[in-house]
C-alpha positions in Angstrom: 257.5 53.6 114.7 254.6 53.9 116.6 252.6 55.2 113.8 253.6 52.5 111.9 253.3 49.5 114.0 249.4 51.3 114.3 249.1 51.4 110.4 250.0 47.7 110.0 247.6 46.5 112.6 245.0 48.6 110.8 245.6 47.2 107.6 246.0 43.8 109.0 242.5 44.4 110.6 240.8 45.5 107.7 242.4 42.2 105.5 240.3 40.0 108.4 237.8 41.3 108.0 237.5 41.5 104.5 238.4 37.6 104.3 235.8 36.9 107.2 233.1 39.3 105.0 234.2 37.2 101.9 233.9 33.8 104.1 230.4 35.0 105.1 229.2 36.1 101.9 228.2 32.4 100.4 227.0 31.2 103.6 224.3 33.8 104.3 223.2 33.7 100.5 223.2 29.6 100.9 220.9 30.1 103.9 218.7 32.8 102.0 218.3 30.7 98.9 217.6 28.0 101.7 215.3 30.0 103.3 213.3 31.1 100.2 213.4 27.2 98.8 211.8 26.4 102.1 209.1 29.0 101.8 208.6 28.3 97.9 207.6 24.6 99.2 205.6 26.0 101.8 203.5 28.1 99.5 203.2 25.2 96.9 201.5 22.7 99.8 199.5 25.5 100.7 197.8 26.1 97.3 197.5 22.0 97.1 195.9 22.2 100.5 193.4 25.0 99.3 192.7 23.1 96.5 189.5 20.7 97.1 188.5 17.1 95.0 185.4 16.1 93.5 183.9 13.1 91.6 182.4 13.2 88.2 179.9 10.9 87.0 179.4 10.3 83.5 177.9 7.6 81.5 180.4 5.9 78.8 177.9 5.7 76.0 177.5 9.6 75.8 181.1 10.8 77.2 184.0 8.2 77.9 187.0 8.9 79.4 188.5 7.8 75.3 186.4 10.9 74.6 187.7 13.0 77.5 191.3 12.3 76.5 191.1 12.1 72.8 189.1 15.9 72.9 191.8 18.6 71.9 194.2 19.2 74.4 192.5 16.9 76.8 189.9 19.7 77.8 185.7 19.4 77.5 182.9 21.2 79.1 180.9 19.3 82.0 177.8 20.5 81.1 174.2 19.1 80.8 174.0 19.1 84.9 170.3 19.7 86.3 170.3 18.4 89.5 170.3 21.9 92.1 172.9 20.5 94.3 175.4 18.8 91.4 174.8 22.4 90.0 176.2 24.3 93.4 178.9 21.5 93.8 179.8 23.1 89.7 179.5 26.4 90.6 182.2 25.9 94.2 184.9 24.6 91.8 188.2 26.5 91.1 190.4 26.1 88.4 192.9 23.2 89.7 190.7 21.9 91.8 191.0 17.8 90.5 188.1 15.5 89.9 187.8 11.4 90.1 186.4 10.8 86.5 183.6 8.0 87.2 181.8 5.8 84.4 178.1 5.0 85.8 176.0 3.0 83.5 173.1 0.0 84.5 175.5 -2.6 84.6 177.7 -2.7 88.7 180.7 -4.1 86.4 181.0 -0.7 84.5 180.7 2.2 87.3 183.9 2.7 88.6 186.7 5.1 88.8 188.4 5.0 85.7 190.7 8.8 85.4 192.1 12.1 86.9 190.4 15.3 85.8 191.4 19.0 86.8 189.3 22.1 86.1 190.3 24.3 83.5 187.6 26.7 83.2 185.3 27.8 86.4 181.4 27.9 85.8 180.1 29.6 83.2 176.9 30.0 81.0 177.4 29.6 77.4 174.7 31.1 74.8 171.5 30.3 74.5 171.4 27.2 72.4 174.6 25.7 73.1 174.8 22.5 75.3 176.5 24.9 78.0 174.0 27.5 78.0 173.0 25.8 81.0 175.8 26.2 82.9 179.7 24.1 82.9 183.2 23.7 83.8 185.6 23.2 81.4 188.0 19.9 82.7 191.4 18.8 81.2 192.2 15.2 81.3 195.5 14.5 83.6 195.6 10.8 83.8 194.0 7.5 83.2 194.0 4.9 86.3 196.3 2.5 86.5 193.1 0.1 86.9 189.9 1.1 87.5 188.3 1.4 91.0 184.8 -0.4 91.3 181.7 0.6 93.0 182.1 -2.6 95.1 185.4 -2.1 96.1 184.9 1.6 97.1 181.8 0.2 99.2 183.2 -2.4 100.8 185.8 0.1 102.5 183.4 1.6 104.4 184.7 0.0 107.5 188.2 0.9 107.1 188.4 4.1 105.2 187.1 7.3 107.2 184.1 9.3 106.2 183.7 6.2 103.3 180.3 5.7 105.0 179.0 9.2 104.4 180.5 9.5 101.0 177.8 11.1 98.7 178.8 8.5 96.1 176.8 5.5 98.6 174.9 7.9 100.6 173.3 9.8 97.2 173.2 7.4 94.4 171.8 9.9 91.7 174.2 13.2 92.4 176.2 13.2 89.4 178.8 15.7 91.1 180.2 15.5 94.6 183.1 17.1 96.9 185.3 14.1 97.6 186.9 13.8 101.1 190.9 13.8 101.1 191.2 10.5 103.1 188.7 9.0 100.5 190.4 10.8 97.5 194.1 9.4 98.7 192.4 6.1 99.0 190.8 5.7 95.5 193.8 6.8 94.3 196.2 4.2 96.2 193.3 1.2 95.2 194.0 2.7 91.2 197.9 2.2 91.2 198.3 6.2 90.7 197.2 7.5 87.1 199.6 7.3 83.8 200.2 11.1 82.4 202.6 11.5 79.7 203.3 7.9 80.0 204.3 8.1 83.3 202.7 7.0 86.3 202.0 10.0 89.1 201.4 9.1 92.8 198.4 11.3 93.3 198.5 10.9 96.8 200.9 13.7 97.2 198.5 16.2 95.7 
């Protein structure tokens, strides 16, 4: 009788342990999935934080937003830059970096941010005789601003946006390629109402 009782207790213990294991299994799996998801999101944020922002100036009569957007795949070379500082900025760009697409021109009304592009190919030098022979990066159209953000509007924000008074767009009027501090990028994108991408409006302040 003692052996039978012991066997019964052992069987009951195994049954309870198995039930507990099954109950804990999904919980542990769910916890691992949750941890993995959190790690993935953290990595995505880190990758975004590592990206840099830029501003690219172009005469709309030579290369406009319409030209960029209608290029095959929305991709085109950003070439013809001769300013030494601007060339160094192009060399510093990495794939995935995003850039404000800025129309420059003689009239103040034409000087404005009209869209966002991203770097699709890092600095390279084309063959002799090609437009890219002097060096270029390829950029891809991401989306057009809901509303253009003019230079005058940007200048008026020097007292309210941190770092705006030292922004190269204001301090170095002739520089065609320049870095954009994060807070200024966020402000310009917010003032532009985000941008249209595949028929939808994306809020750039998240990136």
